[in-house]
C-alpha positions in Angstrom: 11.4 9.6 -0.8 7.8 8.5 -1.7 8.0 6.4 -4.9 5.2 8.4 -6.4 7.2 11.6 -6.0 10.3 10.5 -7.9 10.7 12.7 -11.1 10.5 10.6 -14.3 11.1 11.8 -17.9 8.9 10.6 -20.8 10.4 9.6 -24.0 9.2 12.8 -25.5 11.1 14.7 -22.8 8.2 15.7 -20.5 8.7 15.6 -16.7 6.1 13.6 -14.6 5.9 11.3 -11.7 4.0 8.1 -10.7 1.6 10.5 -8.8 0.0 11.0 -12.2 -1.0 7.3 -11.8 -1.8 7.3 -8.2 -5.4 6.0 -8.6 -4.3 3.3 -11.0 -2.6 0.0 -10.8 0.9 0.5 -12.5 3.0 -2.1 -14.1 6.5 -0.8 -14.4 8.8 -2.8 -16.8 12.4 -2.3 -17.9 12.3 -2.9 -21.5 14.8 -3.5 -24.5 14.3 -3.8 -28.2 17.0 -6.4 -29.0 16.4 -9.0 -26.3 15.2 -12.6 -26.4 12.3 -11.4 -24.2 11.4 -8.5 -26.4 8.2 -10.3 -27.7 6.9 -9.6 -24.1 5.9 -6.2 -25.6 3.0 -7.9 -27.2 1.7 -9.2 -23.9 2.3 -6.0 -22.1 0.2 -4.2 -24.8 -2.5 -6.9 -24.5 -2.5 -6.3 -20.8 -3.0 -2.6 -21.3 -5.9 -3.3 -23.7 -7.6 -5.7 -21.4 -7.0 -3.9 -18.0 -6.5 -0.3 -19.0 -10.2 0.5 -19.0 -10.4 -0.9 -15.4 -7.4 1.1 -14.2 -4.1 -0.4 -15.2 -1.3 1.7 -16.6 1.7 -0.2 -18.2 4.9 2.1 -18.1 8.0 0.9 -20.1 11.5 2.0 -19.1 14.0 1.4 -21.8 17.4 0.3 -20.4 20.6 -0.5 -22.3 22.5 -2.1 -19.3 22.2 -5.6 -20.3 24.3 -6.7 -23.3 23.6 -3.4 -25.0 20.1 -4.7 -26.0 18.6 -1.0 -26.1 21.0 0.9 -28.2 18.5 3.2 -30.0 17.6 6.8 -29.3 14.2 7.9 -28.2 12.7 8.0 -31.8 14.1 4.6 -32.7 12.8 3.0 -29.4 9.3 4.5 -30.2 9.3 3.5 -33.8 10.4 -0.1 -33.0 7.8 -0.5 -30.3 5.0 0.9 -32.4 5.8 -0.8 -35.7 6.7 -4.2 -34.2 4.4 -4.6 -31.3 1.7 -2.0 -31.6 2.8 -0.4 -28.2 0.6 2.5 -27.1 1.4 2.5 -23.4 3.8 5.2 -22.2 7.5 4.9 -22.7 10.0 6.8 -20.7 13.6 8.1 -21.1 16.3 5.4 -21.3 17.6 4.9 -17.8 20.0 2.7 -15.7 18.4 0.2 -13.3 21.6 -0.9 -11.6 24.8 0.6 -10.3 25.9 4.0 -9.0 23.9 5.9 -11.4 20.8 3.8 -11.2 17.5 5.8 -11.6 15.9 6.7 -8.2 12.8 4.8 -9.3 14.7 1.5 -9.6 16.8 2.3 -6.5 13.5 2.0 -4.7 12.0 -0.9 -6.7 15.2 -2.9 -6.2 14.3 -3.0 -2.5 11.2 -5.1 -3.2 11.7 -8.8 -2.8 10.3 -11.3 -5.4 8.3 -14.4 -4.7 11.4 -16.2 -3.5 12.1 -13.2 -1.1 15.1 -12.0 -3.0 15.5 -8.2 -3.4 18.4 -6.4 -4.9 19.7 -5.7 -8.4 17.5 -6.1 -11.5 18.8 -9.2 -13.1 17.8 -8.6 -16.8 15.4 -6.8 -19.2 11.7 -7.1 -18.7 11.7 -7.4 -14.8 8.2 -6.3 -13.7 6.8 -4.3 -10.7 3.0 -4.1 -10.0 2.4 -1.0 -7.9 -1.0 -1.0 -6.4 -2.9 2.2 -5.6 -2.1 1.8 -1.8 1.7 1.7 -2.9 2.0 -2.1 -2.3 4.6 -3.5 -4.7 5.0 -6.9 -6.1 8.1 -7.9 -8.1 8.2 -10.4 -11.0 11.6 -11.5 -12.6 12.2 -11.2 -16.3 11.2 -14.8 -17.4 7.9 -14.4 -15.9 5.6 -13.6 -18.7 3.3 -10.5 -18.5 0.2 -12.8 -18.6 1.4 -15.3 -16.0 -1.2 -16.2 -13.4 0.7 -14.6 -10.6 1.0 -11.2 -12.4 -2.6 -11.4 -13.3 -3.5 -12.0 -9.6 -1.6 -9.1 -8.5 -3.2 -6.8 -11.1 -6.6 -8.0 -10.6 -6.4 -7.9 -6.6 -5.4 -4.3 -6.9 -8.0 -3.2 -9.4 -11.4 -1.9 -8.4 -14.1 -4.7 -8.0 -16.2 -4.9 -11.1 -19.9 -4.4 -10.6 -21.0 -5.8 -14.0 
């Protein structure tokens, strides 16, 4: 299945796909509210603010598979993200990123190798995938900060060239 055709459910319960973002660079992140990496929400929102006008969409996928670090329901997740980190980027329904019941989006994303050439299971919260409009995907592990040079390069190289 084409990654852009996989059905997704927003945190509000609406059905969509990545096709909605086909002309944009998409940063997909599995997120959690009670993780040591949770402060990355602030940098994800900063990326949205900086690059959103040029065509970046940041998408957060809550996941409770790692040490139960996303226990809340949709309302609690939204409130936490908004109040604590000013998150305005789209959040989606809580999903599984590993195992037999992993979401089809993550079944596809897990096939993408990281910079060390390793594909496979998602290791922890805040693993990042940059999906270019041409469907090229770059993978970054959890400890790579959202504003790390390698992530910024992947985003910037996929965005339209500035004419200013």
